[in-house]
All heavy atoms as a GROMACS GRO file, in nm:
protein
  568
    1MET      N    1  -6.878  -3.910   6.287
    1MET     CA    2  -6.734  -3.901   6.269
    1MET      C    3  -6.689  -3.755   6.268
    1MET      O    4  -6.579  -3.726   6.310
    1MET     CB    5  -6.697  -3.970   6.138
    1MET     CG    6  -6.551  -3.979   6.114
    1MET     SD    7  -6.477  -4.082   6.240
    1MET     CE    8  -6.318  -4.104   6.177
    2ASP      N    9  -6.775  -3.665   6.222
    2ASP     CA   10  -6.736  -3.526   6.213
    2ASP      C   11  -6.715  -3.461   6.350
    2ASP      O   12  -6.616  -3.392   6.373
    2ASP     CB   13  -6.836  -3.447   6.130
    2ASP     CG   14  -6.981  -3.479   6.166
    2ASP    OD1   15  -7.002  -3.560   6.258
    2ASP    OD2   16  -7.070  -3.424   6.103
    3ALA      N   17  -6.806  -3.487   6.443
    3ALA     CA   18  -6.790  -3.432   6.577
    3ALA      C   19  -6.668  -3.493   6.647
    3ALA      O   20  -6.595  -3.423   6.717
    3ALA     CB   21  -6.915  -3.456   6.660
    4PHE      N   22  -6.645  -3.622   6.624
    4PHE     CA   23  -6.529  -3.689   6.681
    4PHE      C   24  -6.400  -3.627   6.630
    4PHE      O   25  -6.304  -3.609   6.704
    4PHE     CB   26  -6.535  -3.838   6.649
    4PHE     CG   27  -6.425  -3.918   6.711
    4PHE    CD1   28  -6.422  -3.939   6.848
    4PHE    CD2   29  -6.322  -3.968   6.634
    4PHE    CE1   30  -6.320  -4.013   6.906
    4PHE    CE2   31  -6.220  -4.042   6.691
    4PHE     CZ   32  -6.219  -4.063   6.826
    5THR      N   33  -6.397  -3.593   6.501
    5THR     CA   34  -6.280  -3.530   6.442
    5THR      C   35  -6.253  -3.394   6.505
    5THR      O   36  -6.139  -3.361   6.537
    5THR     CB   37  -6.298  -3.515   6.289
    5THR    OG1   38  -6.323  -3.642   6.233
    5THR    CG2   39  -6.176  -3.454   6.224
    6ILE      N   40  -6.357  -3.316   6.526
    6ILE     CA   41  -6.341  -3.185   6.591
    6ILE      C   42  -6.292  -3.203   6.734
    6ILE      O   43  -6.201  -3.133   6.778
    6ILE     CB   44  -6.474  -3.106   6.588
    6ILE    CG1   45  -6.507  -3.067   6.443
    6ILE    CG2   46  -6.466  -2.982   6.676
    6ILE    CD1   47  -6.643  -3.004   6.426
    7ILE      N   48  -6.351  -3.296   6.808
    7ILE     CA   49  -6.310  -3.319   6.947
    7ILE      C   50  -6.164  -3.362   6.954
    7ILE      O   51  -6.088  -3.314   7.038
    7ILE     CB   52  -6.403  -3.422   7.013
    7ILE    CG1   53  -6.543  -3.362   7.032
    7ILE    CG2   54  -6.347  -3.469   7.146
    7ILE    CD1   55  -6.649  -3.463   7.068
    8CYS      N   56  -6.123  -3.454   6.867
    8CYS     CA   57  -5.982  -3.496   6.866
    8CYS      C   58  -5.890  -3.382   6.828
    8CYS      O   59  -5.781  -3.368   6.882
    8CYS     CB   60  -5.962  -3.613   6.771
    8CYS     SG   61  -6.019  -3.769   6.838
    9GLY      N   62  -5.933  -3.301   6.733
    9GLY     CA   63  -5.852  -3.186   6.694
    9GLY      C   64  -5.832  -3.088   6.807
    9GLY      O   65  -5.726  -3.027   6.821
   10LEU      N   66  -5.931  -3.075   6.893
   10LEU     CA   67  -5.920  -2.982   7.004
   10LEU      C   68  -5.855  -3.042   7.128
   10LEU      O   69  -5.786  -2.972   7.202
   10LEU     CB   70  -6.059  -2.929   7.042
   10LEU     CG   71  -6.129  -2.844   6.937
   10LEU    CD1   72  -6.271  -2.812   6.982
   10LEU    CD2   73  -6.052  -2.718   6.909
   11ASN      N   74  -5.875  -3.170   7.153
   11ASN     CA   75  -5.836  -3.227   7.282
   11ASN      C   76  -5.731  -3.337   7.281
   11ASN      O   77  -5.675  -3.369   7.385
   11ASN     CB   78  -5.960  -3.283   7.354
   11ASN     CG   79  -6.058  -3.176   7.386
   11ASN    OD1   80  -6.020  -3.068   7.428
   11ASN    ND2   81  -6.185  -3.203   7.364
   12TYR      N   82  -5.706  -3.402   7.168
   12TYR     CA   83  -5.615  -3.516   7.167
   12TYR      C   84  -5.472  -3.470   7.195
   12TYR      O   85  -5.424  -3.376   7.134
   12TYR     CB   86  -5.621  -3.589   7.032
   12TYR     CG   87  -5.541  -3.716   7.032
   12TYR    CD1   88  -5.590  -3.829   7.094
   12TYR    CD2   89  -5.416  -3.722   6.972
   12TYR    CE1   90  -5.518  -3.947   7.095
   12TYR    CE2   91  -5.343  -3.839   6.973
   12TYR     CZ   92  -5.394  -3.951   7.033
   12TYR     OH   93  -5.321  -4.066   7.036
   13PRO      N   94  -5.402  -3.537   7.286
   13PRO     CA   95  -5.265  -3.496   7.320
   13PRO      C   96  -5.162  -3.549   7.219
   13PRO      O   97  -5.091  -3.646   7.246
   13PRO     CB   98  -5.243  -3.558   7.458
   13PRO     CG   99  -5.327  -3.680   7.456
   13PRO     CD  100  -5.448  -3.645   7.373
   14PHE      N  101  -5.155  -3.487   7.103
   14PHE     CA  102  -5.058  -3.530   7.004
   14PHE      C  103  -4.918  -3.516   7.062
   14PHE      O  104  -4.884  -3.417   7.124
   14PHE     CB  105  -5.069  -3.444   6.877
   14PHE     CG  106  -5.197  -3.467   6.803
   14PHE    CD1  107  -5.299  -3.375   6.809
   14PHE    CD2  108  -5.214  -3.581   6.728
   14PHE    CE1  109  -5.417  -3.396   6.741
   14PHE    CE2  110  -5.333  -3.603   6.659
   14PHE     CZ  111  -5.434  -3.510   6.666
   15GLU      N  112  -4.835  -3.617   7.040
   15GLU     CA  113  -4.702  -3.620   7.099
   15GLU      C  114  -4.594  -3.564   7.006
   15GLU      O  115  -4.476  -3.570   7.037
   15GLU     CB  116  -4.668  -3.763   7.141
   15GLU     CG  117  -4.760  -3.815   7.249
   15GLU     CD  118  -4.730  -3.958   7.288
   15GLU    OE1  119  -4.624  -4.009   7.253
   15GLU    OE2  120  -4.815  -4.018   7.354
   16LEU      N  121  -4.635  -3.512   6.893
   16LEU     CA  122  -4.540  -3.451   6.801
   16LEU      C  123  -4.499  -3.314   6.855
   16LEU      O  124  -4.564  -3.260   6.945
   16LEU     CB  125  -4.603  -3.435   6.663
   16LEU     CG  126  -4.640  -3.566   6.592
   16LEU    CD1  127  -4.723  -3.535   6.469
   16LEU    CD2  128  -4.516  -3.644   6.556
   17GLY      N  129  -4.396  -3.257   6.799
   17GLY     CA  130  -4.353  -3.125   6.841
   17GLY      C  131  -4.457  -3.019   6.809
   17GLY      O  132  -4.549  -3.041   6.730
   18ARG      N  133  -4.445  -2.904   6.870
   18ARG     CA  134  -4.542  -2.795   6.853
   18ARG      C  135  -4.556  -2.755   6.706
   18ARG      O  136  -4.663  -2.719   6.661
   18ARG     CB  137  -4.503  -2.675   6.938
   18ARG     CG  138  -4.602  -2.563   6.930
   18ARG     CD  139  -4.566  -2.451   7.027
   18ARG     NE  140  -4.648  -2.336   7.010
   18ARG     CZ  141  -4.770  -2.320   7.061
   18ARG    NH1  142  -4.821  -2.417   7.134
   18ARG    NH2  143  -4.838  -2.210   7.041
   19GLN      N  144  -4.447  -2.762   6.632
   19GLN     CA  145  -4.453  -2.720   6.491
   19GLN      C  146  -4.547  -2.808   6.409
   19GLN      O  147  -4.597  -2.766   6.306
   19GLN     CB  148  -4.315  -2.722   6.430
   19GLN     CG  149  -4.253  -2.861   6.423
   19GLN     CD  150  -4.109  -2.857   6.378
   19GLN    OE1  151  -4.049  -2.752   6.370
   19GLN    NE2  152  -4.054  -2.973   6.347
   20TYR      N  153  -4.572  -2.930   6.453
   20TYR     CA  154  -4.665  -3.020   6.384
   20TYR      C  155  -4.800  -3.028   6.455
   20TYR      O  156  -4.903  -3.045   6.392
   20TYR     CB  157  -4.608  -3.161   6.374
   20TYR     CG  158  -4.480  -3.167   6.297
   20TYR    CD1  159  -4.360  -3.195   6.361
   20TYR    CD2  160  -4.477  -3.144   6.161
   20TYR    CE1  161  -4.241  -3.201   6.291
   20TYR    CE2  162  -4.359  -3.149   6.090
   20TYR     CZ  163  -4.241  -3.177   6.155
   20TYR     OH  164  -4.124  -3.181   6.086
   21ARG      N  165  -4.797  -3.018   6.586
   21ARG     CA  166  -4.919  -3.035   6.666
   21ARG      C  167  -5.024  -2.928   6.634
   21ARG      O  168  -5.142  -2.960   6.616
   21ARG     CB  169  -4.884  -3.034   6.814
   21ARG     CG  170  -5.001  -3.064   6.904
   21ARG     CD  171  -4.961  -3.080   7.050
   21ARG     NE  172  -4.878  -2.971   7.097
   21ARG     CZ  173  -4.763  -2.989   7.163
   21ARG    NH1  174  -4.720  -3.110   7.189
   21ARG    NH2  175  -4.692  -2.887   7.203
   22VAL      N  176  -4.983  -2.804   6.627
   22VAL     CA  177  -5.078  -2.696   6.602
   22VAL      C  178  -5.143  -2.708   6.463
   22VAL      O  179  -5.266  -2.701   6.453
   22VAL     CB  180  -5.011  -2.559   6.623
   22VAL    CG1  181  -5.102  -2.446   6.580
   22VAL    CG2  182  -4.972  -2.542   6.770
   23PRO      N  183  -5.067  -2.729   6.355
   23PRO     CA  184  -5.133  -2.746   6.225
   23PRO      C  185  -5.223  -2.870   6.217
   23PRO      O  186  -5.328  -2.866   6.152
   23PRO     CB  187  -5.017  -2.760   6.126
   23PRO     CG  188  -4.900  -2.699   6.194
   23PRO     CD  189  -4.922  -2.721   6.340
   24ILE      N  190  -5.185  -2.979   6.284
   24ILE     CA  191  -5.269  -3.098   6.283
   24ILE      C  192  -5.400  -3.071   6.355
   24ILE      O  193  -5.508  -3.106   6.307
   24ILE     CB  194  -5.196  -3.219   6.345
   24ILE    CG1  195  -5.085  -3.266   6.253
   24ILE    CG2  196  -5.294  -3.333   6.374
   24ILE    CD1  197  -4.998  -3.374   6.312
   25ARG      N  198  -5.393  -3.006   6.469
   25ARG     CA  199  -5.516  -2.971   6.543
   25ARG      C  200  -5.606  -2.880   6.459
   25ARG      O  201  -5.726  -2.900   6.451
   25ARG     CB  202  -5.482  -2.903   6.675
   25ARG     CG  203  -5.428  -2.996   6.779
   25ARG     CD  204  -5.392  -2.915   6.905
   25ARG     NE  205  -5.336  -3.000   7.005
   25ARG     CZ  206  -5.407  -3.051   7.106
   25ARG    NH1  207  -5.534  -3.023   7.119
   25ARG    NH2  208  -5.349  -3.129   7.194
   26PHE      N  209  -5.545  -2.778   6.398
   26PHE     CA  210  -5.620  -2.686   6.314
   26PHE      C  211  -5.685  -2.759   6.198
   26PHE      O  212  -5.803  -2.740   6.168
   26PHE     CB  213  -5.523  -2.577   6.263
   26PHE     CG  214  -5.589  -2.470   6.181
   26PHE    CD1  215  -5.658  -2.367   6.243
   26PHE    CD2  216  -5.580  -2.472   6.043
   26PHE    CE1  217  -5.718  -2.268   6.167
   26PHE    CE2  218  -5.640  -2.374   5.967
   26PHE     CZ  219  -5.709  -2.271   6.029
   27GLY      N  220  -5.608  -2.846   6.132
   27GLY     CA  221  -5.660  -2.921   6.018
   27GLY      C  222  -5.773  -3.016   6.056
   27GLY      O  223  -5.873  -3.026   5.984
   28LEU      N  224  -5.759  -3.087   6.167
   28LEU     CA  225  -5.864  -3.178   6.210
   28LEU      C  226  -5.991  -3.104   6.248
   28LEU      O  227  -6.102  -3.149   6.217
   28LEU     CB  228  -5.816  -3.264   6.328
   28LEU     CG  229  -5.719  -3.375   6.294
   28LEU    CD1  230  -5.676  -3.448   6.421
   28LEU    CD2  231  -5.779  -3.473   6.194
   29PHE      N  232  -5.976  -2.990   6.313
   29PHE     CA  233  -6.093  -2.911   6.348
   29PHE      C  234  -6.170  -2.871   6.223
   29PHE      O  235  -6.290  -2.889   6.212
   29PHE     CB  236  -6.053  -2.787   6.429
   29PHE     CG  237  -6.168  -2.696   6.456
   29PHE    CD1  238  -6.256  -2.723   6.558
   29PHE    CD2  239  -6.190  -2.584   6.376
   29PHE    CE1  240  -6.364  -2.639   6.583
   29PHE    CE2  241  -6.298  -2.500   6.399
   29PHE     CZ  242  -6.385  -2.528   6.504
   30TRP      N  243  -6.098  -2.817   6.125
   30TRP     CA  244  -6.165  -2.771   6.003
   30TRP      C  245  -6.212  -2.886   5.916
   30TRP      O  246  -6.311  -2.873   5.844
   30TRP     CB  247  -6.077  -2.673   5.926
   30TRP     CG  248  -6.077  -2.541   5.996
   30TRP    CD1  249  -5.975  -2.485   6.066
   30TRP    CD2  250  -6.187  -2.452   6.009
   30TRP    NE1  251  -6.016  -2.365   6.122
   30TRP    CE2  252  -6.146  -2.343   6.088
   30TRP    CE3  253  -6.318  -2.454   5.962
   30TRP    CZ2  254  -6.230  -2.237   6.118
   30TRP    CZ3  255  -6.401  -2.348   5.994
   30TRP    CH2  256  -6.357  -2.241   6.071
   31LEU      N  257  -6.145  -2.999   5.920
   31LEU     CA  258  -6.193  -3.118   5.849
   31LEU      C  259  -6.329  -3.160   5.905
   31LEU      O  260  -6.424  -3.186   5.830
   31LEU     CB  261  -6.093  -3.233   5.861
   31LEU     CG  262  -6.137  -3.366   5.802
   31LEU    CD1  263  -6.150  -3.356   5.650
   31LEU    CD2  264  -6.038  -3.476   5.839
   32GLY      N  265  -6.340  -3.165   6.037
   32GLY     CA  266  -6.467  -3.200   6.101
   32GLY      C  267  -6.577  -3.100   6.070
   32GLY      O  268  -6.691  -3.136   6.042
   33ALA      N  269  -6.542  -2.971   6.071
   33ALA     CA  270  -6.641  -2.867   6.039
   33ALA      C  271  -6.686  -2.878   5.894
   33ALA      O  272  -6.805  -2.866   5.864
   33ALA     CB  273  -6.581  -2.729   6.065
   34PHE      N  274  -6.594  -2.905   5.803
   34PHE     CA  275  -6.628  -2.920   5.662
   34PHE      C  276  -6.721  -3.039   5.640
   34PHE      O  277  -6.818  -3.029   5.565
   34PHE     CB  278  -6.499  -2.937   5.579
   34PHE     CG  279  -6.524  -2.947   5.432
   34PHE    CD1  280  -6.551  -2.834   5.357
   34PHE    CD2  281  -6.522  -3.070   5.368
   34PHE    CE1  282  -6.574  -2.842   5.221
   34PHE    CE2  283  -6.544  -3.081   5.232
   34PHE     CZ  284  -6.572  -2.966   5.158
   35VAL      N  285  -6.693  -3.150   5.708
   35VAL     CA  286  -6.777  -3.268   5.693
   35VAL      C  287  -6.917  -3.242   5.750
   35VAL      O  288  -7.016  -3.294   5.700
   35VAL     CB  289  -6.710  -3.392   5.758
   35VAL    CG1  290  -6.803  -3.511   5.761
   35VAL    CG2  291  -6.583  -3.427   5.683
   36MET      N  292  -6.926  -3.160   5.854
   36MET     CA  293  -7.057  -3.126   5.909
   36MET      C  294  -7.138  -3.040   5.812
   36MET      O  295  -7.258  -3.057   5.798
   36MET     CB  296  -7.043  -3.050   6.041
   36MET     CG  297  -7.025  -3.134   6.159
   36MET     SD  298  -7.031  -3.028   6.304
   36MET     CE  299  -7.014  -3.149   6.431
   37VAL      N  300  -7.071  -2.948   5.744
   37VAL     CA  301  -7.140  -2.857   5.654
   37VAL      C  302  -7.182  -2.928   5.525
   37VAL      O  303  -7.289  -2.903   5.472
   37VAL     CB  304  -7.052  -2.734   5.623
   37VAL    CG1  305  -7.112  -2.647   5.515
   37VAL    CG2  306  -7.028  -2.653   5.749
   38TYR      N  307  -7.097  -3.017   5.475
   38TYR     CA  308  -7.125  -3.092   5.351
   38TYR      C  309  -7.135  -3.241   5.384
   38TYR      O  310  -7.040  -3.316   5.364
   38TYR     CB  311  -7.015  -3.068   5.248
   38TYR     CG  312  -7.000  -2.924   5.210
   38TYR    CD1  313  -6.897  -2.847   5.261
   38TYR    CD2  314  -7.091  -2.865   5.123
   38TYR    CE1  315  -6.884  -2.714   5.226
   38TYR    CE2  316  -7.079  -2.733   5.087
   38TYR     CZ  317  -6.976  -2.657   5.139
   38TYR     OH  318  -6.964  -2.525   5.104
   39PRO      N  319  -7.250  -3.286   5.435
   39PRO     CA  320  -7.261  -3.423   5.486
   39PRO      C  321  -7.287  -3.531   5.381
   39PRO      O  322  -7.349  -3.632   5.411
   39PRO     CB  323  -7.378  -3.412   5.583
   39PRO     CG  324  -7.466  -3.308   5.522
   39PRO     CD  325  -7.371  -3.209   5.460
   40GLY      N  326  -7.241  -3.515   5.259
   40GLY     CA  327  -7.259  -3.618   5.157
   40GLY      C  328  -7.177  -3.742   5.188
   40GLY      O  329  -7.078  -3.737   5.264
   41GLN      N  330  -7.217  -3.853   5.131
   41GLN     CA  331  -7.150  -3.980   5.159
   41GLN      C  332  -7.003  -3.978   5.117
   41GLN      O  333  -6.917  -4.025   5.191
   41GLN     CB  334  -7.222  -4.094   5.091
   41GLN     CG  335  -7.164  -4.230   5.124
   41GLN     CD  336  -7.240  -4.343   5.059
   41GLN    OE1  337  -7.324  -4.322   4.972
   41GLN    NE2  338  -7.211  -4.464   5.101
   42THR      N  339  -6.974  -3.920   5.002
   42THR     CA  340  -6.835  -3.913   4.955
   42THR      C  341  -6.750  -3.829   5.050
   42THR      O  342  -6.638  -3.866   5.082
   42THR     CB  343  -6.830  -3.854   4.813
   42THR    OG1  344  -6.913  -3.931   4.728
   42THR    CG2  345  -6.689  -3.852   4.760
   43VAL      N  346  -6.804  -3.718   5.095
   43VAL     CA  347  -6.731  -3.630   5.189
   43VAL      C  348  -6.711  -3.702   5.321
   43VAL      O  349  -6.603  -3.693   5.381
   43VAL     CB  350  -6.806  -3.496   5.207
   43VAL    CG1  351  -6.738  -3.410   5.312
   43VAL    CG2  352  -6.814  -3.421   5.075
   44GLN      N  353  -6.811  -3.774   5.369
   44GLN     CA  354  -6.800  -3.849   5.495
   44GLN      C  355  -6.690  -3.954   5.486
   44GLN      O  356  -6.607  -3.966   5.577
   44GLN     CB  357  -6.933  -3.917   5.528
   44GLN     CG  358  -7.044  -3.823   5.565
   44GLN     CD  359  -7.037  -3.778   5.709
   44GLN    OE1  360  -6.987  -3.849   5.794
   44GLN    NE2  361  -7.088  -3.660   5.735
   45ILE      N  362  -6.688  -4.030   5.377
   45ILE     CA  363  -6.588  -4.135   5.361
   45ILE      C  364  -6.449  -4.076   5.347
   45ILE      O  365  -6.353  -4.124   5.409
   45ILE     CB  366  -6.623  -4.224   5.240
   45ILE    CG1  367  -6.750  -4.304   5.271
   45ILE    CG2  368  -6.509  -4.317   5.203
   45ILE    CD1  369  -6.809  -4.374   5.151
   46THR      N  370  -6.437  -3.970   5.268
   46THR     CA  371  -6.307  -3.905   5.251
   46THR      C  372  -6.258  -3.845   5.382
   46THR      O  373  -6.141  -3.858   5.417
   46THR     CB  374  -6.316  -3.795   5.142
   46THR    OG1  375  -6.364  -3.854   5.022
   46THR    CG2  376  -6.181  -3.730   5.119
   47GLY      N  377  -6.348  -3.780   5.456
   47GLY     CA  378  -6.311  -3.723   5.586
   47GLY      C  379  -6.266  -3.830   5.684
   47GLY      O  380  -6.168  -3.812   5.756
   48ALA      N  381  -6.335  -3.942   5.687
   48ALA     CA  382  -6.297  -4.052   5.776
   48ALA      C  383  -6.162  -4.110   5.736
   48ALA      O  384  -6.079  -4.142   5.822
   48ALA     CB  385  -6.403  -4.162   5.774
   49ALA      N  386  -6.137  -4.120   5.605
   49ALA     CA  387  -6.008  -4.172   5.558
   49ALA      C  388  -5.894  -4.078   5.593
   49ALA      O  389  -5.788  -4.122   5.639
   49ALA     CB  390  -6.015  -4.196   5.408
   50VAL      N  391  -5.915  -3.948   5.575
   50VAL     CA  392  -5.810  -3.850   5.608
   50VAL      C  393  -5.784  -3.851   5.758
   50VAL      O  394  -5.668  -3.850   5.802
   50VAL     CB  395  -5.850  -3.709   5.558
   50VAL    CG1  396  -5.758  -3.602   5.613
   50VAL    CG2  397  -5.852  -3.706   5.406
   51PHE      N  398  -5.890  -3.853   5.839
   51PHE     CA  399  -5.873  -3.858   5.983
   51PHE      C  400  -5.795  -3.982   6.026
   51PHE      O  401  -5.701  -3.973   6.104
   51PHE     CB  402  -6.009  -3.856   6.055
   51PHE     CG  403  -5.996  -3.881   6.202
   51PHE    CD1  404  -5.954  -3.780   6.286
   51PHE    CD2  405  -6.024  -4.004   6.256
   51PHE    CE1  406  -5.940  -3.803   6.423
   51PHE    CE2  407  -6.010  -4.029   6.391
   51PHE     CZ  408  -5.969  -3.927   6.475
   52THR      N  409  -5.832  -4.097   5.971
   52THR     CA  410  -5.764  -4.222   6.005
   52THR      C  411  -5.618  -4.218   5.964
   52THR      O  412  -5.530  -4.258   6.041
   52THR     CB  413  -5.835  -4.341   5.938
   52THR    OG1  414  -5.972  -4.341   5.980
   52THR    CG2  415  -5.770  -4.472   5.975
   53LEU      N  416  -5.590  -4.166   5.846
   53LEU     CA  417  -5.452  -4.156   5.799
   53LEU      C  418  -5.369  -4.066   5.889
   53LEU      O  419  -5.258  -4.102   5.928
   53LEU     CB  420  -5.450  -4.104   5.655
   53LEU     CG  421  -5.313  -4.093   5.591
   53LEU    CD1  422  -5.249  -4.230   5.577
   53LEU    CD2  423  -5.324  -4.025   5.457
   54ILE      N  424  -5.422  -3.951   5.927
   54ILE     CA  425  -5.350  -3.859   6.016
   54ILE      C  426  -5.328  -3.924   6.152
   54ILE      O  427  -5.217  -3.920   6.207
   54ILE     CB  428  -5.427  -3.726   6.031
   54ILE    CG1  429  -5.421  -3.648   5.900
   54ILE    CG2  430  -5.370  -3.642   6.145
   54ILE    CD1  431  -5.509  -3.526   5.898
   55PHE      N  432  -5.431  -3.984   6.208
   55PHE     CA  433  -5.421  -4.044   6.340
   55PHE      C  434  -5.321  -4.158   6.342
   55PHE      O  435  -5.234  -4.166   6.430
   55PHE     CB  436  -5.559  -4.092   6.387
   55PHE     CG  437  -5.559  -4.141   6.527
   55PHE    CD1  438  -5.559  -4.052   6.633
   55PHE    CD2  439  -5.560  -4.276   6.555
   55PHE    CE1  440  -5.559  -4.097   6.764
   55PHE    CE2  441  -5.561  -4.322   6.685
   55PHE     CZ  442  -5.560  -4.232   6.790
   56LEU      N  443  -5.329  -4.249   6.244
   56LEU     CA  444  -5.237  -4.363   6.240
   56LEU      C  445  -5.093  -4.319   6.213
   56LEU      O  446  -4.999  -4.373   6.271
   56LEU     CB  447  -5.283  -4.464   6.135
   56LEU     CG  448  -5.410  -4.541   6.169
   56LEU    CD1  449  -5.449  -4.632   6.053
   56LEU    CD2  450  -5.394  -4.621   6.297
   57THR      N  451  -5.076  -4.221   6.126
   57THR     CA  452  -4.941  -4.170   6.098
   57THR      C  453  -4.880  -4.109   6.223
   57THR      O  454  -4.762  -4.133   6.253
   57THR     CB  455  -4.946  -4.066   5.985
   57THR    OG1  456  -5.000  -4.127   5.868
   57THR    CG2  457  -4.808  -4.011   5.955
   58GLU      N  458  -4.958  -4.035   6.299
   58GLU     CA  459  -4.908  -3.975   6.423
   58GLU      C  460  -4.868  -4.084   6.522
   58GLU      O  461  -4.765  -4.076   6.587
   58GLU     CB  462  -5.014  -3.883   6.484
   58GLU     CG  463  -4.963  -3.797   6.597
   58GLU     CD  464  -4.978  -3.861   6.734
   58GLU    OE1  465  -5.061  -3.951   6.751
   58GLU    OE2  466  -4.904  -3.820   6.825
   59GLU      N  467  -4.949  -4.188   6.533
   59GLU     CA  468  -4.918  -4.298   6.624
   59GLU      C  469  -4.790  -4.371   6.582
   59GLU      O  470  -4.706  -4.404   6.665
   59GLU     CB  471  -5.035  -4.397   6.630
   59GLU     CG  472  -5.155  -4.345   6.704
   59GLU     CD  473  -5.128  -4.325   6.852
   59GLU    OE1  474  -5.065  -4.412   6.916
   59GLU    OE2  475  -5.168  -4.219   6.904
   60VAL      N  476  -4.774  -4.395   6.453
   60VAL     CA  477  -4.656  -4.466   6.403
   60VAL      C  478  -4.531  -4.381   6.423
   60VAL      O  479  -4.428  -4.430   6.468
   60VAL     CB  480  -4.675  -4.503   6.254
   60VAL    CG1  481  -4.544  -4.548   6.191
   60VAL    CG2  482  -4.779  -4.613   6.240
   61VAL      N  483  -4.540  -4.252   6.393
   61VAL     CA  484  -4.424  -4.164   6.405
   61VAL      C  485  -4.380  -4.148   6.550
   61VAL      O  486  -4.261  -4.154   6.581
   61VAL     CB  487  -4.455  -4.026   6.342
   61VAL    CG1  488  -4.348  -3.923   6.378
   61VAL    CG2  489  -4.467  -4.038   6.192
   62THR      N  490  -4.473  -4.132   6.641
   62THR     CA  491  -4.436  -4.112   6.781
   62THR      C  492  -4.384  -4.238   6.847
   62THR      O  493  -4.310  -4.231   6.944
   62THR     CB  494  -4.553  -4.056   6.864
   62THR    OG1  495  -4.664  -4.145   6.856
   62THR    CG2  496  -4.592  -3.919   6.817
   63LYS      N  497  -4.422  -4.354   6.796
   63LYS     CA  498  -4.372  -4.480   6.854
   63LYS      C  499  -4.240  -4.523   6.791
   63LYS      O  500  -4.182  -4.622   6.831
   63LYS     CB  501  -4.477  -4.590   6.835
   63LYS     CG  502  -4.611  -4.556   6.895
   63LYS     CD  503  -4.647  -4.647   7.006
   63LYS     CE  504  -4.786  -4.625   7.060
   63LYS     NZ  505  -4.811  -4.499   7.121
   64GLY      N  506  -4.194  -4.452   6.687
   64GLY     CA  507  -4.066  -4.484   6.624
   64GLY      C  508  -4.072  -4.601   6.529
   64GLY      O  509  -3.970  -4.653   6.487
   65SER      N  510  -4.190  -4.645   6.493
   65SER     CA  511  -4.206  -4.756   6.400
   65SER      C  512  -4.201  -4.704   6.257
   65SER      O  513  -4.208  -4.586   6.232
   65SER     CB  514  -4.339  -4.826   6.424
   65SER     OG  515  -4.348  -4.870   6.557
   66HIS      N  516  -4.193  -4.798   6.164
   66HIS     CA  517  -4.200  -4.762   6.024
   66HIS      C  518  -4.344  -4.764   5.980
   66HIS      O  519  -4.422  -4.850   6.023
   66HIS     CB  520  -4.117  -4.858   5.939
   66HIS     CG  521  -3.971  -4.852   5.970
   66HIS    ND1  522  -3.893  -4.744   5.935
   66HIS    CD2  523  -3.890  -4.938   6.035
   66HIS    CE1  524  -3.769  -4.766   5.975
   66HIS    NE2  525  -3.766  -4.884   6.038
   67SER      N  526  -4.379  -4.674   5.891
   67SER     CA  527  -4.516  -4.667   5.842
   67SER      C  528  -4.548  -4.788   5.757
   67SER      O  529  -4.469  -4.827   5.671
   67SER     CB  530  -4.534  -4.540   5.759
   67SER     OG  531  -4.659  -4.541   5.696
   68PRO      N  532  -4.664  -4.849   5.777
   68PRO     CA  533  -4.702  -4.963   5.694
   68PRO      C  534  -4.725  -4.922   5.548
   68PRO      O  535  -4.715  -5.003   5.458
   68PRO     CB  536  -4.831  -5.014   5.757
   68PRO     CG  537  -4.879  -4.905   5.843
   68PRO     CD  538  -4.761  -4.821   5.880
   69LEU      N  539  -4.753  -4.795   5.524
   69LEU     CA  540  -4.775  -4.748   5.388
   69LEU      C  541  -4.644  -4.736   5.311
   69LEU      O  542  -4.643  -4.745   5.191
   69LEU     CB  543  -4.845  -4.612   5.389
   69LEU     CG  544  -4.984  -4.610   5.454
   69LEU    CD1  545  -5.038  -4.469   5.458
   69LEU    CD2  546  -5.078  -4.703   5.381
   70GLY      N  547  -4.533  -4.718   5.382
   70GLY     CA  548  -4.405  -4.703   5.316
   70GLY      C  549  -4.318  -4.825   5.331
   70GLY      O  550  -4.195  -4.817   5.330
   71ALA      N  551  -4.376  -4.943   5.347
   71ALA     CA  552  -4.299  -5.065   5.372
   71ALA      C  553  -4.207  -5.101   5.254
   71ALA      O  554  -4.101  -5.155   5.274
   71ALA     CB  555  -4.394  -5.181   5.400
   72GLY      N  556  -4.247  -5.069   5.132
   72GLY     CA  557  -4.167  -5.103   5.016
   72GLY      C  558  -4.058  -5.002   4.987
   72GLY      O  559  -3.962  -5.030   4.917
   73ALA      N  560  -4.069  -4.882   5.041
   73ALA     CA  561  -3.970  -4.777   5.014
   73ALA      C  562  -3.860  -4.780   5.118
   73ALA      O  563  -3.880  -4.810   5.234
   73ALA     CB  564  -4.041  -4.640   5.017
   74GLY      N  565  -3.742  -4.745   5.074
   74GLY     CA  566  -3.630  -4.728   5.167
   74GLY      C  567  -3.562  -4.851   5.195
   74GLY      O  568  -3.485  -4.893   5.261
   0.00000   0.00000   0.00000
């Protein structure tokens, strides 16, 4: 999962504006690097959860849908 996170951080065509795309890419790259350096099970699970949350949030935001996590709010 760590190498996949780095690859997505470097290559995935995020459809958000540049002001969000650059920090997300930077964050995913360093998240993957951190998980590689500290390969404990807790770090792996947390890294996978953060990656999934970022990826799904980006997909929901760019498609104009409402986030499933915020279904009760608003």
